[in-house]
N, C-alpha and C positions, 0 to 999 in steps of 0.2 A: 504493500500500500504506500503510495506516494504522499509524503507529508509536505505541505506547502507552508512556509514561514513568511509572513508579511515582510516586505522590504523594510518598513520602518522599524521592525523589531531587530532585523539584522544590523541596520545602521546604528540603532540605539545601543545594542550590545557591543558592537565594535567600538563605539565611542567610550562606553563604560570600561571595556577591557583596556583601552589605551590610557584612560584617566587613572586607572588603578595602579599604573606603573610610575606615575609622575612623582609621588612622594619620595620614592626611592631615588629617582633621577635628581630631585631637588638636593637631597643630602649628598649624593655623589658629586654633583656640580659644585656645591658650596664647600666641599672639602678641597676643591682645586682652584677656586676663584672667589671673588667678592660678590655680595648680593647685587651691587651696581652693575658689574660686568656681566653677571648672569642675566640680569634683566635686559641689558642693552643687546646682547647677542640673541636672546630668545624672542624679544619683542620685534627686533628687526627681521629675524627669520620668519616670524608669523606674518609680518606686514608683506614680505616678499611673496610668501606662499598664497596669501589671500589676494594679492594683486594678480597673480597668475590665475587663480580660480575665477576672479572677477573678469579677467580677459576672455575666458571661454564662456562666461555667462553674459553674452552680449545684450540680453534683454535688460540687464541691471546696470548697464553703463551710462544710460541716459541720465542727465542731471546728477552726475556722481557727487559733485561738490555742493549739491543743494543742501542747505542747512548745515554747512560745514562748521559753524560756530557751536552747534550742538555736539558734534564729534570732538571739537576742541575741548569742551568741558568733560564729556564722557571719557575721552582718551586720557585726560588727566587723572580721573578716578580709576579707570581700568583701561590699559594695563599699568600705567605709571605708578600711582600711589598704592593701589591694591597689591601689586606684586612686590613692590619694595617692602611693604609691611609683611606680607606673607613669607617672602624669602628670608627676611631677617628673623621671623619667628622660627622658621625651620633651622636657621643657623644657630639659634640659642636653645632649641629644645630637641629631644628625641623625636623622630618622625611619628612614632606611635602616639605621642601627646599632641603635637602640632596639628596633625590631620583631623582627629575628632573635633577639636575646638574650632577649626576652620569650617567644619560641616554644620555649625550651628546657625548658618546664615538663614535657613528657613524660619527660625525663631525670630530673628531680627526683622525679616521680611514681613512676618505677621504683625509685629509691633509697628513697623512703618506703615503698613496698610491701614491699621487702626488710626494712627496719628495723622497721616498725610492724605490718605485716600478715603478716610471717613468710612471704612468698611467695618461693619459690626460683626464680631465673632461670638460664637456660642459658648455654652458651658464647657463642652468637651475641649474646645480650643484653649480655654484658660487653664483647664486641668493639664492638658498636654504640655503647655508652656511651662508650667510649674515642674512637671515631671522631668522635662528636658533640662531645665535649669539645675535640678538636682544632679542629673547626669554630668552636666558641665562641671559642677563642683567636685564630683567624684574623680573625673579625669584630671582636673587641675590640681587635685591634692594627692593623686596617686604617685608612687615613686617607682622608678626603674633602677633596680640595683642601688648603687651608691651615688647615682646622678643627683646633683643639686640643681633644682630647677631655677631658671631665671624668672623673676616676677615680671620683668620687661617682656620676656618671650611669651609668657602666658597672656599678658595684656595685648601684645601684638597679634597673637593667634586669634583671640576673640575679636580684636579690632578689625582684622581682615574680613571677618564675616559681616561686620557693620558696613564696611566699604562695599562689599559685594552686593549686599541687599540694597544699598543706596543706588548703585549702578543699575541694578535690576529694575528698580522703580523708574528711574530716568529712561531706561531702555523701553519700558512698556509704553511710554508716552511718545516714542519716536516711531512714526509709521513708515519710515523708509525701508527699502529692501534690506534684509539681514546682511547680505554679502557686502553691500555698500557701507553699512554701519560698522561692521567688523573691520573692514579694510581701513577705513578712515580713522577709527578709534586706535588701531595699532600703528597707523602712520603717525598720528599726533603723539601717541605714547612713545614711539621711537624718537621723535624729535625732542620730547621733554627729557628723556633719559640721556640723550646725546648732549643737550645743553647742561644737564646736571653734571655729566662727566667733565665737560669743558671747564665749568666754573668751580668745580670742586677738586680739580687736579687729580682725579682718580687714576690709579695705576692700571695699565693695560695688561698686567701679568696674568697669564692663564695657561694651563697645561693643555696638551692635546686631548687628554681625557676630559678635562673640564669643558673644552670647546665642544666636543662631541655631545656631552651631556646637555649643554646649554642649547645646542641646535635641536637635539631631541625634544627638549621641553618646548621650544618654539613651534615645532611641528605637531607634537602630540598632546601637549597641554593646552596650547593656544590655537594655532591656525587650523589644521586639518580637522581636529577633533571637534572644535566648536562648530565647524561647517557640517560634519556628520550628524551632530546632535540636532542642529537646527533643521536639517533636511528631514530627520526622523520625525520631529514635531510637526513639520509641514505636511508630511505624508499621512500621518496618523489623524483620523477623524476625531479621535478622542485623546488629546495629549496626556490626560491623566493616566492612561494605560501604560505609558512609558516613563512618566515623571518619577514614579516611585522606584523604578529600576535603578535610578542613580545611586541608591543606597547600597547596591551591590558593590560599587566601586571601592569604598573604603574597606569593606570586608576582604575583598581580594587584595587590596593594598597591604593589609596586615601580613598576608602571606609573603608578598614580595619584600616587605621590610624585614621580616624574620630571615628570609633566605639570603638576600643580597647585602643587607646592612648588618646582619647578625645581631639584631636587637632581640632580646628576649621579651616577647609580648606578655606583659603582666595580666593576670586574670582581672584585676581591678580596673585596668584600662578598658578591657573588653566589656566588663560589666557597665562601666560608665558610658561607653559608646552605645551599647544596646539600650540603655535607659534614655539617652538622647534621642535615638531613632524611634523608640516606642512613643515618646512624648510627641515627636513631630508627626508620626502617623495618627495618633489620637487627636492631635490638633486639627487634622484634616477632616475629621468626622463632622458631618453637618447635622445640626439639630433642626427638626421641623419647626417652622414659625407660623403662627396664625396671622393672616392678613386682615 
């Protein structure tokens, strides 16, 4: 019997598989170069790849620089500020701690939706938020061996989720084609990080291993994978079918972290992460409302 898998599932699972490797790539690259150089190489790589993709999508080339000021703002938030903060968090923390804290962005997104979009959330959403916050506290206070955690690293990891949620809200209000937005965001982001390097006199030292890891991140954390995920969402008639699949990524990521980074994954880290995810899933439960 022939089994047919919808194309959007294939694209979504491919994107998730690639995203699950990037936490490991972050740590490998940061062991060879600075956060600034990592961002410069990866964001420039992503901008080039997205430009090539856009070239073959001729339907999206019209009015490419329409609303470029919006991209100038969004590109400052992501990739420039978001990845500077995220990479620094990974530089200061074990990957198994930085990654779950970064995945708290759906909680922040819910909070932003209430504050800025005036969306009302139900009882289960509030309970889910509380449960997830307990999970965040568990992860933040877990210990990996004799590792002494940086309070700055913990703050940056959580702060990265705030920046991502802010970017998500701004992106929702931008009705341009996704390929156009992605390319321009990374183009402006690359300009910002280049200016930062020039005015901060950042060293250009990087090993071959660091260069390859940085290019890998540009391809499979940023450029190609973003495109795969957006195409999956576009092809799916019900995006909620694949949105929850994204939580497979951090679970797979723990496997790569253990194998390639040799980090011993602590049970309390897993417990905290599961608590975060359960809270997020519970927060998505809709309660019936009388009109």
